[in-house]
C-alpha positions as CSV (number, residue, x, y, z in Angstrom):
1,M,-134.0,-45.1,96.8
2,V,-132.4,-42.3,94.8
3,T,-128.8,-42.9,93.7
4,P,-126.4,-40.2,92.3
5,E,-125.7,-42.2,89.2
6,D,-129.4,-42.5,88.3
7,Q,-130.0,-38.8,89.2
8,R,-127.2,-37.7,86.8
9,R,-128.3,-40.1,84.1
10,F,-131.9,-38.7,84.2
11,A,-130.7,-35.1,84.3
12,V,-128.7,-35.7,81.1
13,E,-131.8,-37.3,79.6
14,V,-133.9,-34.2,80.5
15,V,-131.5,-31.9,78.7
16,R,-131.2,-34.3,75.7
17,R,-135.0,-34.3,75.3
18,L,-135.3,-30.6,75.5
19,R,-132.5,-30.0,73.1
20,G,-133.9,-32.6,70.7
21,A,-137.2,-30.7,70.7
22,G,-135.3,-27.6,69.6
23,F,-135.0,-25.8,72.9
24,E,-131.9,-24.4,74.6
25,A,-131.3,-26.3,77.9
26,Y,-128.5,-26.6,80.4
27,W,-127.8,-27.8,83.9
28,A,-128.0,-24.7,86.2
29,G,-127.0,-23.5,89.7
30,G,-125.8,-25.7,92.5
31,C,-125.3,-28.9,90.6
32,V,-122.9,-27.1,88.2
33,R,-121.0,-25.5,91.2
34,D,-120.8,-28.8,93.0
35,Q,-119.5,-30.7,89.9
36,L,-116.8,-28.1,89.3
37,L,-115.8,-28.4,93.0
38,G,-115.5,-32.1,92.7
39,R,-118.6,-32.7,94.8
40,T,-121.5,-35.0,94.1
41,P,-124.6,-32.9,93.4
42,K,-127.5,-33.5,95.7
43,D,-129.9,-32.8,92.9
44,Y,-130.0,-31.3,89.4
45,D,-131.8,-28.2,88.1
46,V,-132.2,-27.5,84.4
47,A,-132.7,-24.1,82.8
48,T,-134.3,-23.9,79.4
49,S,-135.8,-21.6,76.8
50,A,-138.9,-23.9,76.8
51,V,-141.9,-22.3,78.7
52,P,-143.8,-24.3,81.3
53,D,-146.6,-25.5,78.9
54,Q,-144.0,-26.7,76.4
55,V,-142.1,-28.6,79.1
56,R,-145.3,-30.3,80.2
57,A,-146.2,-31.1,76.7
58,L,-142.8,-32.6,76.0
59,F,-142.6,-34.9,79.1
60,G,-146.3,-35.5,79.6
61,R,-148.6,-34.2,82.4
62,R,-148.4,-37.5,84.3
63,R,-144.6,-37.1,84.6
64,T,-144.6,-33.4,85.5
65,L,-145.7,-31.2,88.4
66,A,-146.4,-27.5,88.1
67,I,-144.7,-26.7,91.4
68,G,-144.0,-23.1,90.4
69,A,-145.4,-22.6,87.0
70,A,-146.0,-18.9,87.7
71,F,-142.2,-18.6,88.1
72,G,-141.5,-20.9,85.2
73,V,-140.7,-24.0,87.3
74,I,-141.9,-27.5,86.4
75,A,-140.7,-30.7,88.1
76,V,-140.1,-33.6,85.8
77,I,-140.5,-36.9,87.5
78,G,-138.0,-39.6,86.7
79,P,-137.6,-43.3,87.5
80,T,-137.7,-44.1,91.3
81,A,-133.9,-44.2,91.6
82,A,-133.6,-40.9,89.7
83,G,-136.0,-38.7,91.7
84,M,-137.1,-35.5,89.9
85,V,-135.4,-32.6,88.1
86,E,-136.7,-29.1,88.3
87,V,-136.9,-27.4,84.9
88,T,-137.0,-23.6,85.0
89,T,-137.6,-21.3,82.0
90,F,-134.9,-18.7,81.5
91,R,-136.4,-15.5,83.1
92,R,-135.9,-12.0,84.4
93,D,-137.4,-11.0,87.7
94,A,-139.5,-7.9,88.6
95,P,-138.8,-6.2,91.9
96,Y,-139.2,-8.3,95.1
97,S,-141.8,-6.4,97.1
98,D,-142.1,-9.1,99.8
99,G,-138.3,-9.6,100.2
100,R,-138.6,-13.1,99.0
101,H,-140.3,-13.6,95.6
102,P,-140.3,-11.4,92.5
103,D,-143.6,-9.6,92.0
104,S,-143.7,-11.2,88.5
105,V,-141.4,-12.8,86.0
106,S,-140.9,-12.6,82.3
107,F,-139.2,-15.2,80.2
108,S,-135.9,-14.2,78.8
109,S,-132.4,-15.5,77.7
110,A,-129.9,-17.6,79.4
111,E,-127.6,-14.6,80.0
112,E,-130.4,-12.6,81.7
113,D,-131.4,-15.7,83.7
114,A,-127.8,-16.0,85.0
115,S,-127.7,-12.3,86.0
116,R,-130.8,-12.5,88.3
117,R,-129.3,-15.3,90.4
118,D,-127.7,-14.7,93.8
119,F,-124.0,-15.6,93.7
120,T,-121.6,-16.0,90.8
121,I,-120.8,-19.6,91.8
122,N,-124.5,-20.4,91.5
123,G,-124.9,-18.6,88.2
124,L,-123.2,-21.1,86.0
125,F,-124.7,-23.3,83.3
126,Y,-123.4,-26.6,82.0
127,D,-124.1,-28.4,78.8
128,P,-123.8,-32.1,79.6
129,S,-123.9,-33.0,75.9
130,E,-120.9,-31.0,75.0
131,Q,-119.4,-31.0,78.5
132,R,-118.8,-27.3,78.6
133,V,-119.5,-24.6,81.1
134,I,-121.5,-21.5,80.1
135,D,-120.4,-18.6,82.3
136,F,-122.0,-15.1,82.0
137,V,-121.1,-13.9,85.5
138,G,-117.5,-14.8,86.2
139,G,-118.3,-17.7,88.4
140,Q,-115.5,-19.9,87.1
141,E,-112.9,-17.4,88.2
142,D,-114.5,-17.0,91.6
143,L,-114.5,-20.8,92.0
144,A,-110.8,-20.8,91.1
145,Q,-110.1,-18.0,93.5
146,R,-112.3,-19.7,96.2
147,R,-114.3,-16.5,96.5
148,L,-118.0,-16.0,97.3
149,R,-119.3,-12.9,95.4
150,A,-122.8,-11.6,94.7
151,I,-123.9,-11.2,91.1
152,G,-124.0,-7.5,90.3
153,D,-124.6,-5.0,93.1
154,P,-124.6,-7.0,96.4
155,R,-127.0,-4.6,98.1
156,H,-129.5,-5.0,95.3
157,R,-129.2,-8.8,95.5
158,F,-129.7,-8.8,99.3
159,A,-132.6,-6.3,99.1
160,E,-134.4,-8.7,96.8
161,D,-134.1,-11.5,99.5
162,K,-132.5,-10.7,102.8
163,L,-132.0,-14.4,103.5
164,R,-129.3,-14.3,100.9
165,M,-127.0,-12.7,103.4
166,L,-127.1,-15.8,105.6
167,R,-126.8,-18.0,102.6
168,A,-123.6,-16.1,101.6
169,V,-122.1,-16.9,105.0
170,R,-123.2,-20.5,104.8
171,F,-121.8,-21.0,101.3
172,A,-118.5,-19.3,102.2
173,A,-118.1,-21.5,105.3
174,T,-119.1,-24.7,103.6
175,F,-116.7,-24.3,100.7
176,A,-114.0,-22.6,102.8
177,F,-114.3,-19.6,100.5
178,S,-113.4,-15.9,101.3
179,L,-116.2,-13.4,101.1
180,D,-115.7,-10.8,98.4
181,P,-115.1,-7.4,100.1
182,S,-118.1,-5.7,98.6
183,T,-120.3,-8.6,99.4
184,R,-119.0,-8.7,103.0
185,E,-119.5,-5.0,103.4
186,A,-123.1,-5.2,102.1
187,I,-124.0,-7.9,104.6
188,A,-122.5,-6.0,107.5
189,A,-124.4,-2.9,106.4
190,M,-127.7,-4.7,106.0
191,A,-127.5,-7.4,108.6
192,A,-130.2,-5.9,110.9
193,E,-132.7,-6.1,108.0
194,I,-132.7,-9.9,108.1
195,H,-135.4,-9.6,110.8
196,V,-138.0,-9.3,107.9
197,V,-137.2,-12.9,106.9
198,S,-139.6,-15.5,108.4
199,P,-138.3,-17.4,111.4
200,E,-138.8,-20.7,109.5
201,R,-136.6,-19.7,106.7
202,I,-133.8,-18.5,109.1
203,A,-134.1,-21.8,110.9
204,M,-133.7,-23.7,107.7
205,E,-130.5,-21.9,106.9
206,M,-129.2,-22.4,110.5
207,R,-130.0,-26.1,110.3
208,R,-127.8,-26.3,107.2
209,L,-125.0,-24.1,108.6
210,L,-124.8,-25.9,112.0
211,A,-125.2,-29.4,110.6
212,D,-122.1,-28.9,108.3
213,P,-118.6,-29.8,109.5
214,S,-117.7,-26.1,108.8
215,R,-120.1,-25.0,111.5
216,A,-117.4,-23.1,113.6
217,A,-116.3,-21.1,110.5
218,G,-120.0,-20.3,109.8
219,V,-120.6,-19.0,113.3
220,Q,-117.4,-17.0,113.1
221,L,-118.5,-15.4,109.8
222,M,-122.0,-14.6,111.3
223,L,-120.2,-12.7,114.1
224,E,-117.9,-10.9,111.7
225,T,-120.7,-9.8,109.4
226,K,-123.0,-8.7,112.3
227,L,-125.6,-11.4,111.4
228,A,-125.2,-13.0,114.8
229,A,-126.2,-9.8,116.5
230,A,-129.5,-9.9,114.5
231,I,-130.1,-13.7,114.5
232,L,-128.5,-15.0,117.7
233,P,-127.5,-12.1,120.0
234,E,-127.1,-14.5,122.9
235,I,-123.6,-15.5,121.7
236,V,-122.3,-12.0,120.8
237,P,-119.5,-11.2,123.3
238,H,-119.5,-7.8,125.2
239,D,-116.3,-8.1,127.3
240,E,-113.1,-10.1,127.5
241,P,-114.5,-13.1,129.6
242,E,-117.3,-13.5,127.1
243,R,-114.8,-13.4,124.2
244,R,-112.8,-16.2,125.8
245,R,-116.0,-18.1,126.3
246,L,-116.8,-17.7,122.7
247,D,-113.4,-18.8,121.6
248,D,-113.8,-22.0,123.7
249,T,-117.3,-22.5,122.1
250,L,-116.0,-22.2,118.6
251,A,-113.2,-24.7,119.4
252,R,-115.8,-27.1,120.8
253,L,-117.9,-26.7,117.7
254,S,-114.9,-27.6,115.5
255,R,-114.3,-30.7,117.6
256,L,-117.9,-32.1,117.2
257,R,-118.0,-35.1,115.0
258,A,-118.5,-34.2,111.3
259,D,-122.0,-35.8,111.2
260,A,-123.3,-34.0,114.3
261,G,-126.9,-33.0,113.8
262,F,-128.5,-29.6,114.2
263,P,-129.9,-30.0,117.8
264,L,-126.5,-31.2,119.0
265,A,-124.6,-28.4,117.3
266,L,-127.1,-25.8,118.5
267,A,-126.8,-27.0,122.1
268,A,-123.0,-26.9,121.9
269,L,-123.2,-23.4,120.7
270,L,-125.7,-22.2,123.2
271,Y,-125.0,-23.8,126.6
272,P,-122.1,-21.5,127.6
273,F,-124.3,-18.5,127.1
274,V,-127.8,-19.5,128.2
275,A,-129.5,-21.9,130.6
276,A,-132.0,-24.4,129.3
277,E,-134.8,-21.8,129.4
278,G,-132.8,-19.5,127.2
279,A,-132.1,-22.2,124.8
280,A,-135.8,-23.0,124.6
281,A,-136.4,-19.3,123.9
282,V,-134.1,-19.5,120.9
283,C,-135.9,-22.6,119.6
284,D,-139.2,-20.8,120.1
285,R,-137.9,-17.7,118.3
286,W,-136.9,-19.8,115.3
287,R,-140.1,-21.9,115.5
288,L,-138.2,-25.2,115.7
289,S,-140.2,-28.4,115.9
290,N,-141.1,-29.8,119.3
291,K,-138.7,-32.7,118.9
292,E,-135.8,-30.3,118.1
293,T,-136.6,-28.0,121.0
294,E,-136.9,-30.9,123.5
295,R,-133.5,-32.3,122.4
296,V,-131.7,-28.9,122.6
297,D,-133.3,-28.2,126.0
298,W,-132.3,-31.6,127.3
299,L,-128.7,-31.3,126.0
300,V,-128.2,-27.8,127.4
301,R,-129.7,-28.9,130.7
302,H,-127.4,-31.9,131.0
303,H,-124.3,-30.7,129.1
304,A,-122.0,-31.3,132.1
305,A,-123.8,-34.3,133.6
306,L,-121.4,-37.0,132.4
307,L,-118.2,-35.3,133.3
308,E,-118.2,-37.0,136.7
309,A,-119.6,-40.3,135.5
310,R,-117.0,-42.4,137.3
311,A,-118.0,-40.9,140.7
312,M,-121.8,-40.9,140.1
313,R,-124.2,-43.3,141.8
314,W,-125.5,-45.7,139.2
315,S,-129.1,-44.6,140.0
316,M,-128.1,-41.1,138.8
317,L,-126.0,-42.1,135.8
318,Q,-128.2,-44.9,134.4
319,P,-131.2,-42.8,133.5
320,L,-129.0,-40.6,131.4
321,L,-127.4,-43.6,129.6
322,I,-130.7,-45.0,128.6
323,A,-132.2,-41.7,127.5
324,E,-133.1,-41.2,123.8
325,G,-130.5,-38.4,123.4
326,I,-127.5,-40.2,124.9
327,D,-125.6,-40.4,121.6
328,D,-125.7,-36.6,121.3
329,L,-124.9,-36.1,125.0
330,L,-121.8,-38.4,124.6
331,A,-120.7,-36.4,121.5
332,L,-121.2,-33.2,123.4
333,T,-119.2,-34.4,126.3
334,E,-116.4,-35.7,124.1
335,A,-116.1,-32.4,122.4
336,S,-115.9,-30.4,125.7
337,S,-112.4,-31.4,126.8
338,S,-109.9,-34.2,127.2
339,A,-111.6,-35.0,130.6
340,G,-114.9,-35.1,128.8
341,A,-113.6,-37.5,126.2
342,A,-112.4,-39.8,129.0
343,A,-115.8,-39.6,130.7
344,A,-117.6,-40.4,127.5
345,A,-115.3,-43.4,126.8
346,H,-116.2,-44.7,130.3
347,C,-119.9,-44.3,129.6
348,R,-119.6,-46.1,126.3
349,S,-118.0,-49.0,128.1
350,L,-121.0,-49.1,130.4
351,L,-123.4,-49.0,127.4
352,A,-121.7,-52.1,126.0
353,Q,-123.3,-54.1,128.9
354,P,-126.2,-56.5,128.1
355,R,-129.5,-54.7,128.2
356,A,-130.7,-56.8,131.1
357,V,-127.8,-55.4,133.2
358,L,-127.9,-51.8,131.8
359,D,-131.7,-51.5,132.2
360,P,-133.2,-54.3,134.2
361,P,-137.0,-54.5,134.5
362,P,-138.4,-52.5,137.5
363,L,-139.0,-54.5,140.7
364,L,-142.4,-52.8,141.3
365,T,-145.2,-51.2,139.3
366,G,-148.2,-49.2,140.3
367,D,-150.3,-52.4,140.2
368,D,-148.0,-54.0,142.7
369,L,-148.5,-51.1,145.1
370,L,-152.2,-51.2,144.7
371,A,-152.3,-55.0,145.2
372,H,-150.3,-54.5,148.4
373,G,-153.0,-52.2,149.8
374,I,-151.3,-48.9,149.3
375,P,-154.0,-46.3,148.2
376,S,-153.3,-44.8,144.8
377,G,-152.3,-41.2,144.5
378,P,-149.5,-38.8,143.8
379,Q,-147.2,-40.7,146.2
380,Y,-147.0,-43.6,143.7
381,K,-144.5,-41.7,141.5
382,T,-142.2,-40.9,144.4
383,L,-142.4,-44.4,145.8
384,L,-141.6,-46.0,142.5
385,Q,-138.8,-43.6,141.7
386,R,-137.2,-44.4,145.1
387,V,-137.6,-48.1,144.6
388,R,-136.0,-47.9,141.2
389,A,-133.0,-45.9,142.6
390,A,-132.5,-48.5,145.3
391,Q,-132.7,-51.3,142.8
392,L,-130.2,-49.7,140.5
393,D,-127.8,-49.0,143.4
394,G,-128.1,-52.7,144.6
395,A,-129.8,-51.9,147.9
396,I,-132.7,-54.3,147.0
397,H,-132.9,-57.2,144.7
398,D,-136.4,-58.5,144.4
399,K,-140.1,-57.6,144.8
400,I,-140.3,-58.8,148.5
401,E,-137.4,-56.5,149.5
402,A,-138.9,-53.7,147.5
403,L,-142.3,-53.9,149.2
404,A,-140.6,-54.1,152.5
405,M,-138.7,-50.9,151.8
406,V,-141.9,-49.2,150.7
407,E,-143.6,-50.3,154.0
408,Q,-140.7,-48.9,155.9
409,W,-140.9,-45.5,154.1
410,I,-144.6,-45.3,154.7
411,A,-144.3,-46.1,158.4
412,E,-141.5,-43.5,158.8
413,S,-143.6,-40.9,157.0
414,G,-146.6,-41.6,159.2
415,K,-144.4,-41.3,162.3
416,R,-143.0,-38.0,161.2
417,K,-146.5,-36.7,160.6
418,A,-147.7,-37.8,164.0
419,E,-144.7,-36.2,165.7
420,S,-145.3,-32.9,163.9
421,G,-149.0,-33.0,164.7
422,T,-150.1,-32.9,161.1
């Protein structure tokens, strides 16, 4: 298991080894930003004057992976608890013809490397040996001003990779930063161009945005910068009732528990605007996994199912309570309103019952019906469902009563068919 302490220790060691071999080397990007913001970095990247072959020679081929050698990226593998550190050679990028990767790279200086990055807060370097920040792009001031600003001309930065527009919104929301005016204007002007980005990459950013506690602010920024119209037009309001619905939705997103996962947050965002089929269409558009799609579909389909939990027959409520997604459904219900919070609390008290009470074994199986002389066929599913409902509602208590009920239903069905002449 990777630990933050071991990660940091190994990242220091990587810089120390490179510096000891005569190369320039610094921590780079998000780990520097997070450290300056008082956050624990999730991982560490190192930028260096050493070229890929020199990095591999220094650390050994068994401990390195050429994950992006053409772009100057080598992964250095540390102890199990430290994970790995990506070591990237200082570089300058050629034009981005595909809107994602530079056509080629050439190795350069630290200053040129900083200038090709996306945002100033991600363009900082840090020397862990001397404990000093190296800032060529004004990132420290932007951190102090809590401002998200593209490096250089924002339109040029976004033309290189259109996904950076959505990343700008996510970073601004996550860190509660303001968007620099020129950066905001560039996003609004170019938002429609994000359609050239692959659905998978858009989905990855949306996972990060909606899984973060700042999700409501992120969605609001998407709307303000016109990215929502390009990525998720279903939520864009066109009249006053829709605006009120959107306001309610943003408030509900802000009430979701901080650790709410992506499917839960996406369902909370979508259900006021689309039915389950529409939610599934969004999932398909973003090419989400089958598991994610099924969870979003189920939550949207049942978003209001627990609101009347106290008045529901047990045979209707119990299947929801034992469903795989019940924790998400309870969280969605809690966030909906004060009445929803009360209904969720009631459901949680029911879930505290012993498993044998909450989900007793079925009284009958298909084998029991067959042994009782009932021909197999599609009617088995209906019969077993009706028996299960009767069991849960306390109308029957054992197999004898269950089989008697089945016989009664079959007799009544036969009588109706005879009366109708079919």
